Biopython code that builds the backbone (N, CA, C, O; Angstrom):
import numpy as np
from Bio.PDB.StructureBuilder import StructureBuilder

atoms = [
    (1, "MET", "N", (0.842, -1.186, 0.000)),
    (1, "MET", "CA", (0.000, 0.000, 0.000)),
    (1, "MET", "C", (0.882, 1.243, 0.000)),
    (1, "MET", "O", (1.828, 1.334, 0.782)),
    (2, "GLN", "N", (0.579, 2.188, -0.865)),
    (2, "GLN", "CA", (1.312, 3.441, -0.906)),
    (2, "GLN", "C", (0.837, 4.339, 0.221)),
    (2, "GLN", "O", (-0.345, 4.353, 0.565)),
    (3, "LYS", "N", (1.774, 5.090, 0.794)),
    (3, "LYS", "CA", (1.421, 5.939, 1.918)),
    (3, "LYS", "C", (0.580, 7.138, 1.529)),
    (3, "LYS", "O", (-0.038, 7.753, 2.397)),
    (4, "ASN", "N", (0.537, 7.489, 0.260)),
    (4, "ASN", "CA", (-0.292, 8.616, -0.151)),
    (4, "ASN", "C", (-1.672, 8.159, -0.616)),
    (4, "ASN", "O", (-2.429, 8.952, -1.177)),
    (5, "ASP", "N", (-2.002, 6.910, -0.393)),
    (5, "ASP", "CA", (-3.290, 6.340, -0.771)),
    (5, "ASP", "C", (-4.379, 6.862, 0.165)),
    (5, "ASP", "O", (-4.236, 6.777, 1.385)),
    (6, "ASN", "N", (-5.476, 7.407, -0.399)),
    (6, "ASN", "CA", (-6.567, 7.957, 0.407)),
    (6, "ASN", "C", (-7.301, 6.907, 1.210)),
    (6, "ASN", "O", (-8.081, 7.257, 2.096)),
    (7, "SER", "N", (-7.078, 5.621, 0.932)),
    (7, "SER", "CA", (-7.747, 4.582, 1.701)),
    (7, "SER", "C", (-7.114, 4.393, 3.073)),
    (7, "SER", "O", (-7.617, 3.607, 3.876)),
    (8, "LEU", "N", (-6.019, 5.097, 3.359)),
    (8, "LEU", "CA", (-5.412, 5.000, 4.686)),
    (8, "LEU", "C", (-6.403, 5.384, 5.772)),
    (8, "LEU", "O", (-6.404, 4.792, 6.852)),
    (9, "HIS", "N", (-7.233, 6.357, 5.496)),
    (9, "HIS", "CA", (-8.237, 6.813, 6.440)),
    (9, "HIS", "C", (-9.327, 7.493, 5.617)),
    (9, "HIS", "O", (-9.014, 8.315, 4.756)),
    (10, "PRO", "N", (-10.599, 7.173, 5.859)),
    (10, "PRO", "CA", (-11.653, 7.744, 5.024)),
    (10, "PRO", "C", (-11.879, 9.243, 5.225)),
    (10, "PRO", "O", (-12.407, 9.906, 4.332)),
    (11, "CYS", "N", (-11.498, 9.776, 6.349)),
    (11, "CYS", "CA", (-11.733, 11.183, 6.682)),
    (11, "CYS", "C", (-10.499, 12.020, 6.333)),
    (11, "CYS", "O", (-9.386, 11.623, 6.679)),
    (12, "PRO", "N", (-10.661, 13.166, 5.659)),
    (12, "PRO", "CA", (-9.505, 14.012, 5.324)),
    (12, "PRO", "C", (-8.731, 14.464, 6.561)),
    (12, "PRO", "O", (-7.504, 14.562, 6.520)),
    (13, "VAL", "N", (-9.433, 14.740, 7.656)),
    (13, "VAL", "CA", (-8.738, 15.141, 8.882)),
    (13, "VAL", "C", (-7.911, 13.970, 9.407)),
    (13, "VAL", "O", (-6.772, 14.154, 9.838)),
    (14, "GLY", "N", (-8.472, 12.790, 9.370)),
    (14, "GLY", "CA", (-7.749, 11.596, 9.808)),
    (14, "GLY", "C", (-6.508, 11.337, 8.971)),
    (14, "GLY", "O", (-5.454, 10.984, 9.500)),
    (15, "ARG", "N", (-6.641, 11.517, 7.647)),
    (15, "ARG", "CA", (-5.478, 11.338, 6.758)),
    (15, "ARG", "C", (-4.400, 12.367, 7.080)),
    (15, "ARG", "O", (-3.211, 12.050, 7.106)),
    (16, "SER", "N", (-4.829, 13.599, 7.323)),
    (16, "SER", "CA", (-3.864, 14.659, 7.650)),
    (16, "SER", "C", (-3.134, 14.343, 8.943)),
    (16, "SER", "O", (-1.917, 14.500, 9.032)),
    (17, "ILE", "N", (-3.874, 13.901, 9.937)),
    (17, "ILE", "CA", (-3.253, 13.565, 11.224)),
    (17, "ILE", "C", (-2.302, 12.388, 11.060)),
    (17, "ILE", "O", (-1.234, 12.359, 11.671)),
    (18, "LYS", "N", (-2.688, 11.416, 10.234)),
    (18, "LYS", "CA", (-1.811, 10.259, 10.003)),
    (18, "LYS", "C", (-0.467, 10.690, 9.421)),
    (18, "LYS", "O", (0.576, 10.150, 9.789)),
    (19, "VAL", "N", (-0.496, 11.662, 8.514)),
    (19, "VAL", "CA", (0.732, 12.104, 7.853)),
    (19, "VAL", "C", (1.490, 13.138, 8.686)),
    (19, "VAL", "O", (2.714, 13.063, 8.791)),
    (20, "LEU", "N", (0.781, 14.098, 9.277)),
    (20, "LEU", "CA", (1.430, 15.227, 9.941)),
    (20, "LEU", "C", (1.451, 15.128, 11.458)),
    (20, "LEU", "O", (2.133, 15.905, 12.125)),
    (21, "GLY", "N", (0.706, 14.174, 12.003)),
    (21, "GLY", "CA", (0.578, 14.091, 13.456)),
    (21, "GLY", "C", (1.839, 13.593, 14.137)),
    (21, "GLY", "O", (2.827, 13.242, 13.492)),
    (22, "GLY", "N", (1.774, 13.573, 15.439)),
    (22, "GLY", "CA", (2.908, 13.132, 16.227)),
    (22, "GLY", "C", (3.680, 14.313, 16.774)),
    (22, "GLY", "O", (3.377, 15.471, 16.490)),
    (23, "LYS", "N", (4.665, 13.994, 17.549)),
    (23, "LYS", "CA", (5.429, 15.017, 18.265)),
    (23, "LYS", "C", (6.387, 15.801, 17.369)),
    (23, "LYS", "O", (6.683, 16.961, 17.656)),
    (24, "TRP", "N", (6.875, 15.189, 16.294)),
    (24, "TRP", "CA", (8.013, 15.771, 15.581)),
    (24, "TRP", "C", (7.749, 16.252, 14.166)),
    (24, "TRP", "O", (8.445, 17.155, 13.702)),
    (25, "ARG", "N", (6.791, 15.700, 13.468)),
    (25, "ARG", "CA", (6.691, 15.959, 12.026)),
    (25, "ARG", "C", (6.451, 17.421, 11.686)),
    (25, "ARG", "O", (7.117, 17.955, 10.799)),
    (26, "LEU", "N", (5.527, 18.080, 12.358)),
    (26, "LEU", "CA", (5.303, 19.498, 12.047)),
    (26, "LEU", "C", (6.524, 20.340, 12.399)),
    (26, "LEU", "O", (6.828, 21.316, 11.713)),
    (27, "ARG", "N", (7.220, 19.965, 13.461)),
    (27, "ARG", "CA", (8.441, 20.711, 13.808)),
    (27, "ARG", "C", (9.508, 20.543, 12.736)),
    (27, "ARG", "O", (10.199, 21.500, 12.387)),
    (28, "ILE", "N", (9.642, 19.340, 12.218)),
    (28, "ILE", "CA", (10.621, 19.108, 11.145)),
    (28, "ILE", "C", (10.238, 19.905, 9.906)),
    (28, "ILE", "O", (11.079, 20.579, 9.309)),
    (29, "ILE", "N", (8.965, 19.828, 9.519)),
    (29, "ILE", "CA", (8.505, 20.568, 8.338)),
    (29, "ILE", "C", (8.726, 22.063, 8.539)),
    (29, "ILE", "O", (9.154, 22.758, 7.618)),
    (30, "ASN", "N", (8.437, 22.554, 9.728)),
    (30, "ASN", "CA", (8.646, 23.970, 10.044)),
    (30, "ASN", "C", (10.111, 24.359, 9.901)),
    (30, "ASN", "O", (10.423, 25.409, 9.339)),
    (31, "GLU", "N", (11.000, 23.533, 10.397)),
    (31, "GLU", "CA", (12.433, 23.864, 10.330)),
    (31, "GLU", "C", (12.985, 23.757, 8.910)),
    (31, "GLU", "O", (13.898, 24.498, 8.546)),
    (32, "VAL", "N", (12.449, 22.856, 8.118)),
    (32, "VAL", "CA", (12.879, 22.788, 6.717)),
    (32, "VAL", "C", (12.345, 24.014, 5.990)),
    (32, "VAL", "O", (13.082, 24.680, 5.262)),
    (33, "GLY", "N", (11.054, 24.312, 6.187)),
    (33, "GLY", "CA", (10.459, 25.492, 5.557)),
    (33, "GLY", "C", (10.735, 25.522, 4.071)),
    (33, "GLY", "O", (10.596, 24.505, 3.391)),
    (34, "LEU", "N", (11.120, 26.663, 3.567)),
    (34, "LEU", "CA", (11.407, 26.804, 2.141)),
    (34, "LEU", "C", (12.895, 26.648, 1.838)),
    (34, "LEU", "O", (13.342, 26.927, 0.725)),
    (35, "GLU", "N", (13.651, 26.205, 2.825)),
    (35, "GLU", "CA", (15.097, 26.014, 2.682)),
    (35, "GLU", "C", (15.410, 24.566, 2.317)),
    (35, "GLU", "O", (14.539, 23.697, 2.355)),
    (36, "LYS", "N", (16.652, 24.330, 1.969)),
    (36, "LYS", "CA", (17.201, 22.976, 1.915)),
    (36, "LYS", "C", (17.970, 22.798, 3.214)),
    (36, "LYS", "O", (18.788, 23.643, 3.577)),
    (37, "ARG", "N", (17.714, 21.719, 3.903)),
    (37, "ARG", "CA", (18.367, 21.483, 5.195)),
    (37, "ARG", "C", (19.089, 20.149, 5.191)),
    (37, "ARG", "O", (18.604, 19.153, 4.653)),
    (38, "ARG", "N", (20.253, 20.158, 5.801)),
    (38, "ARG", "CA", (21.003, 18.930, 5.994)),
    (38, "ARG", "C", (20.625, 18.327, 7.339)),
    (38, "ARG", "O", (20.090, 19.004, 8.217)),
    (39, "PHE", "N", (20.913, 17.045, 7.477)),
    (39, "PHE", "CA", (20.557, 16.323, 8.697)),
    (39, "PHE", "C", (21.103, 17.025, 9.935)),
    (39, "PHE", "O", (20.375, 17.233, 10.906)),
    (40, "GLY", "N", (22.377, 17.390, 9.901)),
    (40, "GLY", "CA", (23.012, 18.040, 11.055)),
    (40, "GLY", "C", (22.345, 19.357, 11.420)),
    (40, "GLY", "O", (22.217, 19.684, 12.600)),
    (41, "GLU", "N", (21.920, 20.112, 10.416)),
    (41, "GLU", "CA", (21.206, 21.364, 10.683)),
    (41, "GLU", "C", (19.905, 21.086, 11.417)),
    (41, "GLU", "O", (19.576, 21.759, 12.394)),
    (42, "LEU", "N", (19.169, 20.094, 10.943)),
    (42, "LEU", "CA", (17.898, 19.760, 11.580)),
    (42, "LEU", "C", (18.114, 19.291, 13.015)),
    (42, "LEU", "O", (17.339, 19.628, 13.910)),
    (43, "LYS", "N", (19.154, 18.524, 13.224)),
    (43, "LYS", "CA", (19.464, 18.050, 14.585)),
    (43, "LYS", "C", (19.764, 19.236, 15.498)),
    (43, "LYS", "O", (19.341, 19.247, 16.654)),
    (44, "ARG", "N", (20.485, 20.228, 14.996)),
    (44, "ARG", "CA", (20.786, 21.422, 15.805)),
    (44, "ARG", "C", (19.532, 22.267, 16.041)),
    (44, "ARG", "O", (19.361, 22.840, 17.117)),
    (45, "LEU", "N", (18.662, 22.342, 15.040)),
    (45, "LEU", "CA", (17.458, 23.163, 15.153)),
    (45, "LEU", "C", (16.398, 22.520, 16.053)),
    (45, "LEU", "O", (15.557, 23.218, 16.619)),
    (46, "ILE", "N", (16.439, 21.198, 16.182)),
    (46, "ILE", "CA", (15.503, 20.473, 17.042)),
    (46, "ILE", "C", (16.337, 19.619, 18.002)),
    (46, "ILE", "O", (16.384, 18.398, 17.856)),
    (47, "PRO", "N", (16.991, 20.245, 18.975)),
    (47, "PRO", "CA", (17.958, 19.516, 19.805)),
    (47, "PRO", "C", (17.346, 18.434, 20.699)),
    (47, "PRO", "O", (18.053, 17.524, 21.133)),
    (48, "ASP", "N", (16.038, 18.521, 20.979)),
    (48, "ASP", "CA", (15.443, 17.534, 21.875)),
    (48, "ASP", "C", (14.974, 16.262, 21.160)),
    (48, "ASP", "O", (14.426, 15.372, 21.811)),
    (49, "ILE", "N", (15.172, 16.150, 19.841)),
    (49, "ILE", "CA", (14.845, 14.916, 19.130)),
    (49, "ILE", "C", (16.091, 14.036, 19.086)),
    (49, "ILE", "O", (17.199, 14.530, 18.877)),
    (50, "SER", "N", (15.908, 12.737, 19.281)),
    (50, "SER", "CA", (17.049, 11.827, 19.197)),
    (50, "SER", "C", (17.432, 11.633, 17.729)),
    (50, "SER", "O", (16.616, 11.832, 16.829)),
    (51, "GLU", "N", (18.655, 11.252, 17.512)),
    (51, "GLU", "CA", (19.126, 11.025, 16.146)),
    (51, "GLU", "C", (18.309, 9.921, 15.481)),
    (51, "GLU", "O", (17.935, 10.036, 14.314)),
    (52, "LYS", "N", (18.037, 8.862, 16.220)),
    (52, "LYS", "CA", (17.256, 7.745, 15.691)),
    (52, "LYS", "C", (15.856, 8.205, 15.281)),
    (52, "LYS", "O", (15.373, 7.835, 14.211)),
    (53, "MET", "N", (15.210, 9.000, 16.113)),
    (53, "MET", "CA", (13.858, 9.470, 15.815)),
    (53, "MET", "C", (13.872, 10.423, 14.621)),
    (53, "MET", "O", (12.976, 10.371, 13.778)),
    (54, "LEU", "N", (14.876, 11.289, 14.542)),
    (54, "LEU", "CA", (14.968, 12.205, 13.405)),
    (54, "LEU", "C", (15.116, 11.427, 12.101)),
    (54, "LEU", "O", (14.455, 11.740, 11.111)),
    (55, "ILE", "N", (15.973, 10.424, 12.099)),
    (55, "ILE", "CA", (16.156, 9.587, 10.912)),
    (55, "ILE", "C", (14.832, 8.930, 10.529)),
    (55, "ILE", "O", (14.444, 8.929, 9.361)),
    (56, "GLN", "N", (14.146, 8.371, 11.522)),
    (56, "GLN", "CA", (12.877, 7.677, 11.281)),
    (56, "GLN", "C", (11.816, 8.632, 10.729)),
    (56, "GLN", "O", (11.119, 8.300, 9.770)),
    (57, "GLU", "N", (11.697, 9.809, 11.329)),
    (57, "GLU", "CA", (10.671, 10.760, 10.888)),
    (57, "GLU", "C", (10.996, 11.333, 9.507)),
    (57, "GLU", "O", (10.088, 11.530, 8.700)),
    (58, "LEU", "N", (12.257, 11.599, 9.225)),
    (58, "LEU", "CA", (12.636, 12.071, 7.891)),
    (58, "LEU", "C", (12.288, 11.019, 6.838)),
    (58, "LEU", "O", (11.759, 11.343, 5.775)),
    (59, "LYS", "N", (12.587, 9.770, 7.142)),
    (59, "LYS", "CA", (12.274, 8.685, 6.218)),
    (59, "LYS", "C", (10.768, 8.610, 5.968)),
    (59, "LYS", "O", (10.337, 8.453, 4.826)),
    (60, "THR", "N", (9.976, 8.721, 7.018)),
    (60, "THR", "CA", (8.519, 8.668, 6.881)),
    (60, "THR", "C", (8.003, 9.843, 6.058)),
    (60, "THR", "O", (7.141, 9.665, 5.197)),
    (61, "LEU", "N", (8.521, 11.038, 6.315)),
    (61, "LEU", "CA", (8.080, 12.217, 5.563)),
    (61, "LEU", "C", (8.456, 12.113, 4.088)),
    (61, "LEU", "O", (7.725, 12.605, 3.228)),
    (62, "VAL", "N", (9.576, 11.485, 3.790)),
    (62, "VAL", "CA", (9.953, 11.242, 2.391)),
    (62, "VAL", "C", (8.980, 10.232, 1.777)),
    (62, "VAL", "O", (8.536, 10.412, 0.644)),
    (63, "GLU", "N", (8.647, 9.170, 2.521)),
    (63, "GLU", "CA", (7.712, 8.159, 2.009)),
    (63, "GLU", "C", (6.331, 8.753, 1.743)),
    (63, "GLU", "O", (5.659, 8.352, 0.793)),
    (64, "TYR", "N", (5.905, 9.699, 2.567)),
    (64, "TYR", "CA", (4.612, 10.355, 2.382)),
    (64, "TYR", "C", (4.669, 11.470, 1.335)),
    (64, "TYR", "O", (3.666, 12.140, 1.092)),
    (65, "ASP", "N", (5.828, 11.672, 0.718)),
    (65, "ASP", "CA", (6.023, 12.700, -0.308)),
    (65, "ASP", "C", (5.820, 14.108, 0.261)),
    (65, "ASP", "O", (5.326, 14.998, -0.432)),
    (66, "ILE", "N", (6.200, 14.299, 1.511)),
    (66, "ILE", "CA", (6.191, 15.619, 2.141)),
    (66, "ILE", "C", (7.569, 16.262, 1.966)),
    (66, "ILE", "O", (7.679, 17.468, 1.744)),
    (67, "LEU", "N", (8.606, 15.449, 2.068)),
    (67, "LEU", "CA", (9.982, 15.896, 1.870)),
    (67, "LEU", "C", (10.605, 15.148, 0.705)),
    (67, "LEU", "O", (10.251, 14.004, 0.421)),
    (68, "ASN", "N", (11.535, 15.808, 0.039)),
    (68, "ASN", "CA", (12.429, 15.159, -0.910)),
    (68, "ASN", "C", (13.786, 15.027, -0.239)),
    (68, "ASN", "O", (14.174, 15.854, 0.586)),
    (69, "LYS", "N", (14.490, 13.983, -0.605)),
    (69, "LYS", "CA", (15.836, 13.750, -0.084)),
    (69, "LYS", "C", (16.778, 13.688, -1.276)),
    (69, "LYS", "O", (16.569, 12.923, -2.217)),
    (70, "LYS", "N", (17.812, 14.505, -1.215)),
    (70, "LYS", "CA", (18.809, 14.494, -2.288)),
    (70, "LYS", "C", (20.154, 14.123, -1.684)),
    (70, "LYS", "O", (20.644, 14.792, -0.774)),
    (71, "SER", "N", (20.744, 13.055, -2.197)),
    (71, "SER", "CA", (22.043, 12.586, -1.731)),
    (71, "SER", "C", (23.102, 12.943, -2.759)),
    (71, "SER", "O", (22.894, 12.790, -3.963)),
    (72, "TYR", "N", (24.234, 13.416, -2.273)),
    (72, "TYR", "CA", (25.360, 13.763, -3.138)),
    (72, "TYR", "C", (26.452, 12.726, -2.944)),
    (72, "TYR", "O", (26.787, 12.394, -1.807)),
    (73, "PRO", "N", (27.017, 12.206, -4.033)),
    (73, "PRO", "CA", (28.061, 11.173, -3.923)),
    (73, "PRO", "C", (29.420, 11.804, -3.594)),
    (73, "PRO", "O", (30.247, 12.026, -4.478)),
    (74, "GLN", "N", (29.625, 12.077, -2.340)),
    (74, "GLN", "CA", (30.893, 12.671, -1.901)),
    (74, "GLN", "C", (31.228, 12.141, -0.518)),
    (74, "GLN", "O", (30.407, 11.504, 0.141)),
    (75, "ILE", "N", (32.434, 12.417, -0.103)),
    (75, "ILE", "CA", (32.870, 12.021, 1.233)),
    (75, "ILE", "C", (33.317, 13.269, 1.954)),
    (75, "ILE", "O", (34.185, 13.974, 1.440)),
    (76, "PRO", "N", (32.765, 13.587, 3.134)),
    (76, "PRO", "CA", (31.695, 12.839, 3.809)),
    (76, "PRO", "C", (30.388, 12.980, 3.053)),
    (76, "PRO", "O", (30.200, 13.935, 2.300)),
    (77, "PRO", "N", (29.474, 12.021, 3.255)),
    (77, "PRO", "CA", (28.202, 12.068, 2.538)),
    (77, "PRO", "C", (27.440, 13.358, 2.819)),
    (77, "PRO", "O", (27.448, 13.870, 3.939)),
    (78, "LYS", "N", (26.794, 13.864, 1.801)),
    (78, "LYS", "CA", (25.978, 15.060, 1.944)),
    (78, "LYS", "C", (24.559, 14.705, 1.509)),
    (78, "LYS", "O", (24.336, 14.209, 0.405)),
    (79, "VAL", "N", (23.607, 14.969, 2.399)),
    (79, "VAL", "CA", (22.199, 14.702, 2.121)),
    (79, "VAL", "C", (21.422, 15.959, 2.476)),
    (79, "VAL", "O", (21.613, 16.533, 3.548)),
    (80, "GLU", "N", (20.547, 16.384, 1.574)),
    (80, "GLU", "CA", (19.693, 17.546, 1.815)),
    (80, "GLU", "C", (18.234, 17.128, 1.749)),
    (80, "GLU", "O", (17.847, 16.254, 0.973)),
    (81, "TYR", "N", (17.437, 17.778, 2.585)),
    (81, "TYR", "CA", (15.991, 17.574, 2.602)),
    (81, "TYR", "C", (15.324, 18.889, 2.254)),
    (81, "TYR", "O", (15.767, 19.954, 2.682)),
    (82, "PHE", "N", (14.255, 18.808, 1.475)),
    (82, "PHE", "CA", (13.487, 20.001, 1.136)),
    (82, "PHE", "C", (12.042, 19.598, 0.898)),
    (82, "PHE", "O", (11.751, 18.448, 0.569)),
    (83, "LEU", "N", (11.139, 20.559, 1.067)),
    (83, "LEU", "CA", (9.715, 20.278, 0.950)),
    (83, "LEU", "C", (9.309, 20.041, -0.499)),
    (83, "LEU", "O", (9.801, 20.696, -1.417)),
    (84, "THR", "N", (8.406, 19.095, -0.678)),
    (84, "THR", "CA", (7.769, 18.881, -1.971)),
    (84, "THR", "C", (6.618, 19.879, -2.081)),
    (84, "THR", "O", (6.350, 20.634, -1.147)),
    (85, "GLU", "N", (5.946, 19.876, -3.220)),
    (85, "GLU", "CA", (4.753, 20.728, -3.356)),
    (85, "GLU", "C", (3.717, 20.348, -2.303)),
    (85, "GLU", "O", (3.095, 21.218, -1.692)),
    (86, "LYS", "N", (3.537, 19.054, -2.094)),
    (86, "LYS", "CA", (2.596, 18.596, -1.074)),
    (86, "LYS", "C", (3.051, 19.059, 0.309)),
    (86, "LYS", "O", (2.226, 19.468, 1.126)),
    (87, "GLY", "N", (4.333, 19.001, 0.572)),
    (87, "GLY", "CA", (4.861, 19.445, 1.855)),
    (87, "GLY", "C", (4.633, 20.924, 2.102)),
    (87, "GLY", "O", (4.374, 21.336, 3.233)),
    (88, "ARG", "N", (4.729, 21.730, 1.042)),
    (88, "ARG", "CA", (4.496, 23.171, 1.184)),
    (88, "ARG", "C", (3.060, 23.477, 1.602)),
    (88, "ARG", "O", (2.791, 24.521, 2.197)),
    (89, "LEU", "N", (2.144, 22.568, 1.290)),
    (89, "LEU", "CA", (0.749, 22.756, 1.711)),
    (89, "LEU", "C", (0.607, 22.726, 3.232)),
    (89, "LEU", "O", (-0.384, 23.220, 3.770)),
    (90, "ALA", "N", (1.578, 22.158, 3.922)),
    (90, "ALA", "CA", (1.532, 22.094, 5.388)),
    (90, "ALA", "C", (1.970, 23.404, 6.039)),
    (90, "ALA", "O", (1.695, 23.618, 7.219)),
    (91, "LEU", "N", (2.635, 24.274, 5.307)),
    (91, "LEU", "CA", (3.147, 25.515, 5.913)),
    (91, "LEU", "C", (2.037, 26.412, 6.470)),
    (91, "LEU", "O", (2.202, 26.943, 7.568)),
    (92, "PRO", "N", (0.915, 26.608, 5.768)),
    (92, "PRO", "CA", (-0.162, 27.403, 6.376)),
    (92, "PRO", "C", (-0.747, 26.746, 7.630)),
    (92, "PRO", "O", (-1.185, 27.438, 8.549)),
    (93, "VAL", "N", (-0.753, 25.423, 7.665)),
    (93, "VAL", "CA", (-1.208, 24.707, 8.870)),
    (93, "VAL", "C", (-0.289, 25.058, 10.033)),
    (93, "VAL", "O", (-0.754, 25.318, 11.142)),
    (94, "ILE", "N", (1.005, 25.063, 9.779)),
    (94, "ILE", "CA", (1.980, 25.392, 10.816)),
    (94, "ILE", "C", (1.814, 26.833, 11.256)),
    (94, "ILE", "O", (1.908, 27.132, 12.447)),
    (95, "GLU", "N", (1.569, 27.732, 10.313)),
    (95, "GLU", "CA", (1.335, 29.137, 10.674)),
    (95, "GLU", "C", (0.115, 29.261, 11.574)),
    (95, "GLU", "O", (0.116, 30.052, 12.517)),
    (96, "SER", "N", (-0.930, 28.484, 11.289)),
    (96, "SER", "CA", (-2.122, 28.487, 12.146)),
    (96, "SER", "C", (-1.785, 27.985, 13.548)),
    (96, "SER", "O", (-2.267, 28.537, 14.537)),
    (97, "PHE", "N", (-0.964, 26.949, 13.636)),
    (97, "PHE", "CA", (-0.528, 26.441, 14.938)),
    (97, "PHE", "C", (0.259, 27.514, 15.695)),
    (97, "PHE", "O", (0.064, 27.708, 16.895)),
    (98, "LYS", "N", (1.144, 28.204, 14.982)),
    (98, "LYS", "CA", (1.931, 29.271, 15.619)),
    (98, "LYS", "C", (1.014, 30.358, 16.171)),
    (98, "LYS", "O", (1.171, 30.796, 17.310)),
    (99, "LYS", "N", (0.056, 30.789, 15.349)),
    (99, "LYS", "CA", (-0.866, 31.832, 15.768)),
    (99, "LYS", "C", (-1.683, 31.381, 16.980)),
    (99, "LYS", "O", (-1.877, 32.145, 17.925)),
    (100, "PHE", "N", (-2.152, 30.152, 16.944)),
    (100, "PHE", "CA", (-2.905, 29.616, 18.084)),
    (100, "PHE", "C", (-2.032, 29.613, 19.338)),
    (100, "PHE", "O", (-2.479, 30.012, 20.413)),
    (101, "GLY", "N", (-0.782, 29.159, 19.193)),
    (101, "GLY", "CA", (0.124, 29.111, 20.339)),
    (101, "GLY", "C", (0.460, 30.488, 20.903)),
    (101, "GLY", "O", (0.649, 30.639, 22.110)),
    (102, "GLU", "N", (0.533, 31.482, 20.035)),
    (102, "GLU", "CA", (0.835, 32.848, 20.485)),
    (102, "GLU", "C", (-0.386, 33.524, 21.127)),
    (102, "GLU", "O", (-0.267, 34.236, 22.124)),
    (103, "GLU", "N", (-1.549, 33.285, 20.537)),
    (103, "GLU", "CA", (-2.730, 34.049, 20.969)),
    (103, "GLU", "C", (-3.613, 33.325, 21.976)),
    (103, "GLU", "O", (-4.228, 33.967, 22.828)),
    (104, "ALA", "N", (-3.686, 32.027, 21.894)),
    (104, "ALA", "CA", (-4.653, 31.308, 22.718)),
    (104, "ALA", "C", (-4.045, 30.650, 23.947)),
    (104, "ALA", "O", (-4.769, 30.321, 24.887)),
    (105, "LEU", "N", (-2.743, 30.454, 23.961)),
    (105, "LEU", "CA", (-2.153, 29.724, 25.093)),
    (105, "LEU", "C", (-1.260, 30.617, 25.943)),
    (105, "LEU", "O", (-0.689, 30.156, 26.932)),
]
sb = StructureBuilder()
sb.init_structure("model")
sb.init_model(0)
sb.init_chain("A")
sb.init_seg("    ")
for serial, (resi, resn, name, xyz) in enumerate(atoms, 1):
    if name == "N":
        sb.init_residue(resn, " ", resi, " ")
    sb.init_atom(name, np.array(xyz, "f"), 0.0, 1.0, " ", f" {name:<3s}", serial, name[0])
structure = sb.get_structure()
């Protein structure tokens, strides 16, 4: 089953939560933003995430077509992550979360 298959959950909100939910995914998407980010940059920007969890969440976001991963054949290895068109659709959601956090909490 492909992760972008709408049969994952019949409700659009449920599908969104399946892809974007959890403790880390929106934070990762927020930190990538419209930039290209390397793994080490993301680790520094989100210091409370473990390396294992960051690797796992990046892999999942790539599988869901939220992030693209570009690897460069060099030593040391260089890998960059950047938002796909689908991933950019999450940015207004994040802005809404920011506004809610600033104004309501």
